[in-house]
mmCIF file of the C-alpha atoms, coordinates in Angstrom:
data_MODEL
# 
_entry.id   MODEL 
# 
loop_
_atom_site.group_PDB 
_atom_site.id 
_atom_site.type_symbol 
_atom_site.label_atom_id 
_atom_site.label_alt_id 
_atom_site.label_comp_id 
_atom_site.label_asym_id 
_atom_site.label_entity_id 
_atom_site.label_seq_id 
_atom_site.pdbx_PDB_ins_code 
_atom_site.Cartn_x 
_atom_site.Cartn_y 
_atom_site.Cartn_z 
_atom_site.occupancy 
_atom_site.B_iso_or_equiv 
_atom_site.pdbx_formal_charge 
_atom_site.auth_seq_id 
_atom_site.auth_comp_id 
_atom_site.auth_asym_id 
_atom_site.auth_atom_id 
_atom_site.pdbx_PDB_model_num 
ATOM 1  C CA . MET A 1 1  ? 112.171 85.898  95.284  1.00 0.00 ? 1  MET A CA 1 
ATOM 2  C CA . GLN A 1 2  ? 111.050 89.420  94.238  1.00 0.00 ? 2  GLN A CA 1 
ATOM 3  C CA . LEU A 1 3  ? 108.535 90.982  96.485  1.00 0.00 ? 3  LEU A CA 1 
ATOM 4  C CA . SER A 1 4  ? 105.110 92.277  94.957  1.00 0.00 ? 4  SER A CA 1 
ATOM 5  C CA . ASP A 1 5  ? 104.221 95.787  94.696  1.00 0.00 ? 5  ASP A CA 1 
ATOM 6  C CA . GLU A 1 6  ? 101.367 94.994  97.131  1.00 0.00 ? 6  GLU A CA 1 
ATOM 7  C CA . THR A 1 7  ? 103.712 94.141  99.646  1.00 0.00 ? 7  THR A CA 1 
ATOM 8  C CA . THR A 1 8  ? 106.385 96.934  99.030  1.00 0.00 ? 8  THR A CA 1 
ATOM 9  C CA . ALA A 1 9  ? 103.991 99.679  98.687  1.00 0.00 ? 9  ALA A CA 1 
ATOM 10 C CA . PRO A 1 10 ? 102.632 100.019 102.109 1.00 0.00 ? 10 PRO A CA 1 
ATOM 11 C CA . VAL A 1 11 ? 106.212 99.578  103.499 1.00 0.00 ? 11 VAL A CA 1 
ATOM 12 C CA . THR A 1 12 ? 107.604 102.346 101.144 1.00 0.00 ? 12 THR A CA 1 
ATOM 13 C CA . LYS A 1 13 ? 104.897 104.566 102.546 1.00 0.00 ? 13 LYS A CA 1 
ATOM 14 C CA . ARG A 1 14 ? 105.990 103.709 105.894 1.00 0.00 ? 14 ARG A CA 1 
ATOM 15 C CA . LEU A 1 15 ? 109.712 104.361 105.339 1.00 0.00 ? 15 LEU A CA 1 
ATOM 16 C CA . LYS A 1 16 ? 109.008 107.638 103.850 1.00 0.00 ? 16 LYS A CA 1 
ATOM 17 C CA . ARG A 1 17 ? 107.046 108.788 107.207 1.00 0.00 ? 17 ARG A CA 1 
ATOM 18 C CA . ALA A 1 18 ? 109.826 107.226 109.089 1.00 0.00 ? 18 ALA A CA 1 
ATOM 19 C CA . GLN A 1 19 ? 112.239 109.414 106.982 1.00 0.00 ? 19 GLN A CA 1 
ATOM 20 C CA . GLY A 1 20 ? 110.308 112.622 107.787 1.00 0.00 ? 20 GLY A CA 1 
ATOM 21 C CA . GLN A 1 21 ? 110.276 111.689 111.389 1.00 0.00 ? 21 GLN A CA 1 
ATOM 22 C CA . LEU A 1 22 ? 113.975 111.377 111.332 1.00 0.00 ? 22 LEU A CA 1 
ATOM 23 C CA . ALA A 1 23 ? 114.433 114.640 109.867 1.00 0.00 ? 23 ALA A CA 1 
ATOM 24 C CA . ALA A 1 24 ? 112.318 116.157 112.530 1.00 0.00 ? 24 ALA A CA 1 
ATOM 25 C CA . VAL A 1 25 ? 114.445 114.386 115.283 1.00 0.00 ? 25 VAL A CA 1 
ATOM 26 C CA . ILE A 1 26 ? 117.448 115.823 113.718 1.00 0.00 ? 26 ILE A CA 1 
ATOM 27 C CA . ARG A 1 27 ? 115.765 119.130 113.748 1.00 0.00 ? 27 ARG A CA 1 
ATOM 28 C CA . MET A 1 28 ? 114.948 119.081 117.118 1.00 0.00 ? 28 MET A CA 1 
ATOM 29 C CA . LEU A 1 29 ? 118.529 118.374 118.292 1.00 0.00 ? 29 LEU A CA 1 
ATOM 30 C CA . GLU A 1 30 ? 119.758 121.220 116.400 1.00 0.00 ? 30 GLU A CA 1 
ATOM 31 C CA . GLU A 1 31 ? 117.204 123.345 117.903 1.00 0.00 ? 31 GLU A CA 1 
ATOM 32 C CA . GLY A 1 32 ? 118.362 122.262 121.317 1.00 0.00 ? 32 GLY A CA 1 
ATOM 33 C CA . ARG A 1 33 ? 114.947 120.740 122.286 1.00 0.00 ? 33 ARG A CA 1 
ATOM 34 C CA . GLU A 1 34 ? 114.442 118.778 125.380 1.00 0.00 ? 34 GLU A CA 1 
ATOM 35 C CA . CYS A 1 35 ? 115.760 115.465 125.788 1.00 0.00 ? 35 CYS A CA 1 
ATOM 36 C CA . GLU A 1 36 ? 112.376 113.787 126.582 1.00 0.00 ? 36 GLU A CA 1 
ATOM 37 C CA . GLU A 1 37 ? 110.914 115.227 123.457 1.00 0.00 ? 37 GLU A CA 1 
ATOM 38 C CA . VAL A 1 38 ? 113.877 113.947 121.190 1.00 0.00 ? 38 VAL A CA 1 
ATOM 39 C CA . VAL A 1 39 ? 113.778 110.535 122.725 1.00 0.00 ? 39 VAL A CA 1 
ATOM 40 C CA . THR A 1 40 ? 110.097 110.032 122.365 1.00 0.00 ? 40 THR A CA 1 
ATOM 41 C CA . GLN A 1 41 ? 110.332 110.919 118.562 1.00 0.00 ? 41 GLN A CA 1 
ATOM 42 C CA . LEU A 1 42 ? 113.425 108.811 118.176 1.00 0.00 ? 42 LEU A CA 1 
ATOM 43 C CA . ALA A 1 43 ? 111.321 105.886 119.677 1.00 0.00 ? 43 ALA A CA 1 
ATOM 44 C CA . ALA A 1 44 ? 108.594 106.437 117.090 1.00 0.00 ? 44 ALA A CA 1 
ATOM 45 C CA . VAL A 1 45 ? 111.070 106.413 114.252 1.00 0.00 ? 45 VAL A CA 1 
ATOM 46 C CA . SER A 1 46 ? 112.779 103.124 115.604 1.00 0.00 ? 46 SER A CA 1 
ATOM 47 C CA . LYS A 1 47 ? 109.258 101.602 116.085 1.00 0.00 ? 47 LYS A CA 1 
ATOM 48 C CA . ALA A 1 48 ? 108.132 102.634 112.449 1.00 0.00 ? 48 ALA A CA 1 
ATOM 49 C CA . LEU A 1 49 ? 111.411 101.000 110.916 1.00 0.00 ? 49 LEU A CA 1 
ATOM 50 C CA . ASP A 1 50 ? 110.793 97.702  112.994 1.00 0.00 ? 50 ASP A CA 1 
ATOM 51 C CA . ARG A 1 51 ? 107.224 97.530  111.847 1.00 0.00 ? 51 ARG A CA 1 
ATOM 52 C CA . ALA A 1 52 ? 108.328 97.986  108.161 1.00 0.00 ? 52 ALA A CA 1 
ATOM 53 C CA . GLY A 1 53 ? 110.929 95.228  108.542 1.00 0.00 ? 53 GLY A CA 1 
ATOM 54 C CA . PHE A 1 54 ? 108.294 92.909  110.065 1.00 0.00 ? 54 PHE A CA 1 
ATOM 55 C CA . SER A 1 55 ? 105.815 93.888  107.318 1.00 0.00 ? 55 SER A CA 1 
ATOM 56 C CA . LEU A 1 56 ? 108.335 92.991  104.692 1.00 0.00 ? 56 LEU A CA 1 
ATOM 57 C CA . ILE A 1 57 ? 109.044 89.692  106.063 1.00 0.00 ? 57 ILE A CA 1 
ATOM 58 C CA . ALA A 1 58 ? 105.276 88.746  106.820 1.00 0.00 ? 58 ALA A CA 1 
ATOM 59 C CA . GLY A 1 59 ? 104.619 89.964  103.091 1.00 0.00 ? 59 GLY A CA 1 
ATOM 60 C CA . GLY A 1 60 ? 107.373 87.913  101.820 1.00 0.00 ? 60 GLY A CA 1 
ATOM 61 C CA . LEU A 1 61 ? 106.355 84.621  103.924 1.00 0.00 ? 61 LEU A CA 1 
ATOM 62 C CA . LYS A 1 62 ? 102.671 85.036  102.560 1.00 0.00 ? 62 LYS A CA 1 
ATOM 63 C CA . GLN A 1 63 ? 103.936 85.361  99.043  1.00 0.00 ? 63 GLN A CA 1 
ATOM 64 C CA . CYS A 1 64 ? 106.063 82.446  99.376  1.00 0.00 ? 64 CYS A CA 1 
ATOM 65 C CA . LEU A 1 65 ? 103.114 80.316  100.659 1.00 0.00 ? 65 LEU A CA 1 
ATOM 66 C CA . ALA A 1 66 ? 100.898 81.699  97.967  1.00 0.00 ? 66 ALA A CA 1 
ATOM 67 C CA . GLU A 1 67 ? 103.368 80.687  95.171  1.00 0.00 ? 67 GLU A CA 1 
ATOM 68 C CA . GLU A 1 68 ? 104.557 77.406  96.711  1.00 0.00 ? 68 GLU A CA 1 
ATOM 69 C CA . GLY A 1 69 ? 101.368 76.265  98.085  1.00 0.00 ? 69 GLY A CA 1 
ATOM 70 C CA . ASP A 1 70 ? 103.103 74.535  100.900 1.00 0.00 ? 70 ASP A CA 1 
ATOM 71 C CA . ALA A 1 71 ? 104.705 75.695  104.109 1.00 0.00 ? 71 ALA A CA 1 
ATOM 72 C CA . ALA A 1 72 ? 107.020 72.791  103.946 1.00 0.00 ? 72 ALA A CA 1 
ATOM 73 C CA . ASP A 1 73 ? 109.102 74.634  101.373 1.00 0.00 ? 73 ASP A CA 1 
ATOM 74 C CA . VAL A 1 74 ? 109.517 77.628  103.514 1.00 0.00 ? 74 VAL A CA 1 
ATOM 75 C CA . ASP A 1 75 ? 113.161 77.685  105.054 1.00 0.00 ? 75 ASP A CA 1 
ATOM 76 C CA . ALA A 1 76 ? 112.272 77.947  108.774 1.00 0.00 ? 76 ALA A CA 1 
ATOM 77 C CA . ASP A 1 77 ? 115.820 78.772  109.707 1.00 0.00 ? 77 ASP A CA 1 
ATOM 78 C CA . LYS A 1 78 ? 116.088 81.776  107.218 1.00 0.00 ? 78 LYS A CA 1 
ATOM 79 C CA . LEU A 1 79 ? 112.802 83.312  108.322 1.00 0.00 ? 79 LEU A CA 1 
ATOM 80 C CA . GLN A 1 80 ? 113.837 82.810  112.044 1.00 0.00 ? 80 GLN A CA 1 
ATOM 81 C CA . ARG A 1 81 ? 117.217 84.753  111.206 1.00 0.00 ? 81 ARG A CA 1 
ATOM 82 C CA . LEU A 1 82 ? 115.075 87.459  109.504 1.00 0.00 ? 82 LEU A CA 1 
ATOM 83 C CA . PHE A 1 83 ? 112.880 87.942  112.352 1.00 0.00 ? 83 PHE A CA 1 
ATOM 84 C CA . LEU A 1 84 ? 115.728 87.923  114.983 1.00 0.00 ? 84 LEU A CA 1 
ATOM 85 C CA . SER A 1 85 ? 117.855 90.395  112.812 1.00 0.00 ? 85 SER A CA 1 
ATOM 86 C CA . LEU A 1 86 ? 114.927 93.035  113.747 1.00 0.00 ? 86 LEU A CA 1 
ATOM 87 C CA . ALA A 1 87 ? 115.029 92.173  117.433 1.00 0.00 ? 87 ALA A CA 1 
# 
């Protein structure tokens, strides 16, 4: 299934923001910044990536249900594996 632009656009925006945060973490390490500051920013990057993944899965599920019109057609095992892959 191809995800709609409505689903992917906000995720792409979130990932670009995370990319900027990750670049900042790398700069912080190169500048010798305090460990606590680096870890705090790294945690923010990690959270942004997790949210992007969950948003993709939720958007995909919503789109599947809208297209199929029936939750019975959704592969629950596959969906569970996707969610767990982000855990």
